[in-house]
Structure formats: structure tokens, C-alpha cells
C-alpha positions in Angstrom: -17.3 4.8 -1.6 -14.0 6.3 -2.6 -12.1 4.6 -5.9 -9.8 1.6 -4.4 -7.4 -0.4 -6.4 -6.3 -3.9 -5.0 -2.8 -4.3 -7.0 -1.4 -7.5 -7.3 0.4 -9.2 -10.0 0.6 -13.5 -9.6 4.6 -12.5 -9.9 4.8 -12.2 -6.5 4.7 -16.0 -5.6 7.5 -16.5 -8.2 9.6 -14.8 -5.7 11.0 -18.9 -3.8 12.5 -18.6 -0.3 13.6 -21.7 1.3 11.3 -23.8 2.4 12.0 -22.3 6.4 12.2 -18.7 5.3 9.3 -16.8 7.0 9.2 -14.2 4.4 6.1 -17.2 2.2 4.2 -16.8 -1.0 0.9 -17.9 1.5 0.9 -13.7 2.9 0.1 -12.8 -0.2 -2.3 -16.3 -0.9 -3.9 -15.5 1.9 -4.7 -11.5 0.8 -6.6 -12.7 -2.4 -8.1 -15.4 -0.9 -9.3 -13.5 1.5 -10.6 -10.3 -0.9 -12.2 -12.5 -2.6 -14.4 -14.4 -0.3 -15.7 -11.1 1.2 -17.2 -9.6 -1.2 -14.1 -6.6 -1.1 -13.1 -8.3 -4.3 -16.7 -6.1 -6.5 -15.6 -3.2 -5.1 -12.7 -2.4 -6.0 -10.4 -1.2 -8.7 -8.5 -4.1 -9.9 -4.8 -3.0 -12.0 -2.3 -4.9 -13.1 1.1 -3.6 -11.9 4.2 -2.9 -14.1 7.5 -3.3 -14.0 9.7 -0.4 -12.4 12.3 0.2 -14.3 16.6 0.6 -14.0 16.4 5.1 -14.2 13.0 4.6 -10.9 15.1 1.7 -8.9 18.5 4.3 -9.8 16.2 6.8 -7.9 17.3 5.6 -4.7 19.5 2.5 -5.3 22.7 2.8 -6.6 23.9 1.0 -10.2 26.3 -1.3 -8.9 24.3 -3.0 -6.2 21.5 -3.0 -9.1 24.1 -4.6 -11.7 25.2 -6.5 -8.3 21.2 -8.2 -8.4 22.1 -9.1 -12.5 24.9 -10.9 -12.4 24.1 -12.4 -8.8 22.6 -16.2 -9.3 20.6 -17.6 -6.4 21.5 -17.6 -3.1 21.6 -15.2 -0.1 22.2 -11.6 -0.2 22.7 -11.5 3.8 21.5 -14.0 5.9 18.2 -13.1 5.7 17.6 -12.1 2.4 17.0 -14.8 -0.4 17.2 -13.9 -4.1 15.8 -17.1 -6.3 15.7 -16.9 -10.0 13.0 -14.6 -10.4 13.4 -13.1 -7.1 14.5 -10.0 -9.1 11.6 -9.2 -11.2 8.8 -10.1 -9.2 11.3 -6.9 -7.2 10.6 -4.7 -10.3 7.1 -5.3 -10.5 6.9 -4.6 -6.5 8.5 -1.4 -7.2 5.9 -1.2 -10.0 3.2 -1.8 -8.2 3.4 1.4 -6.4 4.5 3.4 -9.4 1.1 2.0 -11.3 -0.6 2.9 -8.2 0.9 6.7 -8.6 -0.2 7.0 -12.1 -3.0 6.4 -11.4 -4.1 8.7 -8.8 -2.5 11.5 -11.1 -4.7 10.5 -13.2 -8.1 10.3 -11.5 -8.3 7.1 -11.6 -8.4 5.7 -7.9 -8.1 7.6 -4.4 -6.2 5.3 -2.9 -4.5 2.2 -3.6 -3.5 -1.1 -1.4 -0.3 -3.1 -3.1 0.3 -6.8 -2.3 3.6 -7.2 -3.3 6.9 -9.4 -2.0 9.3 -9.4 -1.9 8.9 -6.5 0.9 11.1 -3.2 0.4 11.8 -0.9 3.9 15.2 -2.2 4.5 16.4 -2.1 2.1 19.9 0.4 1.9 20.7 2.3 -1.1 23.6 -0.5 -1.6 22.3 -3.9 0.2 19.4 -5.8 0.3 18.7 -7.4 3.4 15.7 -8.5 6.4 14.0 -10.3 3.2 14.2 -6.6 0.8 15.8 -6.4 -2.3 14.4 -3.2 -3.7 12.9 -0.5 -1.2 10.0 -0.3 -3.2 8.0 3.2 -0.9 11.7 4.9 -1.5 11.1 4.7 -4.8 7.5 5.5 -5.2 8.5 8.6 -3.2 10.9 9.9 -5.3 8.4 8.7 -8.1 5.7 9.9 -6.5 7.8 14.2 -6.7 8.6 13.8 -10.6 5.0 13.4 -10.9 4.3 16.6 -8.9 3.5 16.1 -5.3 6.5 17.8 -3.8 5.3 16.5 -0.6 6.0 12.7 0.5 4.8 11.4 4.3 5.8 8.0 4.7 3.9 6.2 7.6 5.6 3.0 8.3 4.4 0.2 10.5 5.3 -2.9 11.6 7.9 -4.7 14.3 10.5 -3.8 12.2 12.3 0.2 12.2 12.4 0.5 8.4 16.0 0.8 8.8 16.4 2.0 4.4 13.5 4.4 4.2 14.8 5.5 6.9 18.6 6.6 6.2 17.4 7.7 2.0 15.1 10.1 3.3 17.0 11.2 6.1 18.6 14.4 5.2 15.6 15.2 2.9 12.9 17.9 4.2 10.2 16.8 1.1 9.8 13.7 2.4 8.5 13.0 6.2 9.3 9.6 7.6 7.5 8.1 10.3 7.6 5.1 12.1 6.6 2.6 14.7 8.0 -0.4 15.1 9.0 -2.5 18.9 12.5 -1.4 20.3 14.8 -1.8 20.9 15.2 -4.9 18.2 16.4 -5.9 14.9 17.2 -4.1 12.8 18.9 -2.5 15.9 17.9 1.6 14.1 14.6 3.9 15.6 15.6 5.3 18.7 13.4 8.4 19.8 16.9 10.2 19.1 16.8 9.3 15.3 15.4 12.6 14.1 17.0 13.3 10.7 19.9 15.2 9.8 20.8 18.6 8.1 18.9 19.9 5.8 16.7 16.8 7.7 16.4 17.7 10.7 13.2 17.9 12.5 11.9 15.5 9.1 12.3 12.1 11.3 10.1 10.8 13.9 10.3 7.8 15.5 8.1 6.7 18.0 9.5 3.5 19.6 7.0 0.7 20.7 7.6 -1.6 23.6 6.8 -5.6 23.4 3.1 -5.8 24.4 1.4 -2.7 23.0 -1.9 -3.1 22.2 -4.9 -1.0 20.4 -4.4 1.3 22.8 -1.1 2.6 22.6 -1.2 1.9 18.6 -4.8 4.9 18.8 -2.5 7.2 21.1 -0.1 7.4 18.5 -1.9 7.1 15.2 -5.5 9.4 16.7 -3.3 12.0 18.2 0.2 12.3 16.8 -0.1 11.4 13.0 -2.4 13.9 12.2 -0.4 16.9 13.8 2.7 15.6 12.4 0.2 15.2 8.6 -1.4 18.8 9.7 2.0 20.5 10.5 3.3 18.7 7.2 0.4 19.3 4.9 2.4 16.7 2.1 0.7 15.8 -1.0 0.7 12.5 -0.8 0.6 9.8 1.7 3.1 6.3 1.5 2.2 3.7 3.9 4.7 0.8 4.8 2.2 -1.9 6.2 4.0 -4.6 8.6 1.2 -7.0 9.5 4.2 -8.3 11.8 3.2 -7.1 14.8 -0.1 -9.0 15.4 0.5 -10.7 18.6 0.7 -14.0 16.8 3.3 -13.1 14.4 6.3 -15.4 15.8 9.0 -12.2 13.4 8.0 -10.5 16.8 10.3 -9.7 20.0 9.2 -11.3 23.0 10.6 -9.5 25.2 
């Protein structure tokens, strides 16, 4: 069996949203409970995440934005994104979990990892949080991985929403391939098939909009045929996955049109 790590910390439960907010700590509690009850826990390598340093957050975010988060009290960053007393610390550990995974892969301790973190990340832009996200965790990890010698990074993003922040951070970069499936048109309004990158990054962004009601057949066609072709052509040295489970048919955040 492959050496697989599970990276998690209770610090993520301290990111507190208002009681009516759909992004809840119960999401992680449920994951941990299932892993423990299913017997998977015994087969995994359990790692504690480290805290991402300011210099690592600044790989992809503006210093002015980081300073704003440090100085802002509790409250909304946008209509959807809330910062509580411990949110910034949790966000630093969320990004840090991915850095822990990169380091453990590089050392040979593991071959792959699942990072159960919050707040999530793929909507966060260089200078703004949005869509429940403070820092763009996967983007921080991609830049960090490159600094550790993984020159070409392929990012797969499956979510009911498009990862606008991640795309924008790498759309002019031909060393990071961004691939996304998402419901379209839908929040945040980006992610049309015509968005394929800019400048040197032209052709290194691929969006596959999915219509409401798409199921296993449609997803398997994309992930069993298209994704392997793109990865073979790009030849990445590391694969990173933004896993958004709101694509489930019963998730209330999915569109209904």
C-alpha cells in the first residue's frame, strides 16, 4: 500500500463562522469520525501540520492584505467570508498542512497526503479573501513545492464553484497547470471554457464547465480521459488537488438550474 498521510489539527475547529453559515467545523468532525470508524486510521500516517510563515503566505498574497488580516477584528471580509478570533491562525495552519505534505513527500516519508483543513482556499485572490477563503492554500503549496525542486505543478480543482483565485494566480505561468471542473454559469462567475491562460501561461489553464445535474458518467469521461491526457502532455513533477465536496447532489450550495 502507498504511504499515505492524513494531516489534520483541532486548530481548524477554532475558525468559527456564524451559526447559520454553511461552512461549518462539523465538516471536519465528520471526516475524522468516519476515518476512525472505518478502520482507515490504522493504515494512514498521521502528521501534525506546521504553521505557514508570513514569507510563505507572501509567495502568492500581497503584504498589504496579510497586514489587513492581522489588524482586523472579528467580522466579514465580504458577504460570505467571516474572520473570527482564531481564523487567521487556523488559516496559517491550513496552508501549512500542505507545506507539511510537500516536505514529507520530498523526504520520502510519504507518497501522498490528504489534508483535512479549514478555512478553504481556492477563492482567495492575491489581495482579497472571498467565498469562505482567507488564504489560497493550494497556491501557496504550489509555489512552495517549486522552491523544493518540484518544477512543474499540476493542480486539479473539483468543486461546484470555480477556483477563481487559483486560476488568476497562475494564469500567466507555464510552470503551473490549472485544471477545473465546476458548475457553470454559477458563483463566482469565472471559469468559462474560453479561459485558457494569458501570455506565457496561454494553454496552461483548462476549464471544463459542468451543467447542473451532471453525474458519474459525465465526470468519469473528464477524469478518465481528458485529465490523463493533459497530465501526460504537461509531465508534472507534483500533483495537487483542491477537493470540494459540494458537488454532491444533496449539497445545498449547488445550483438548481
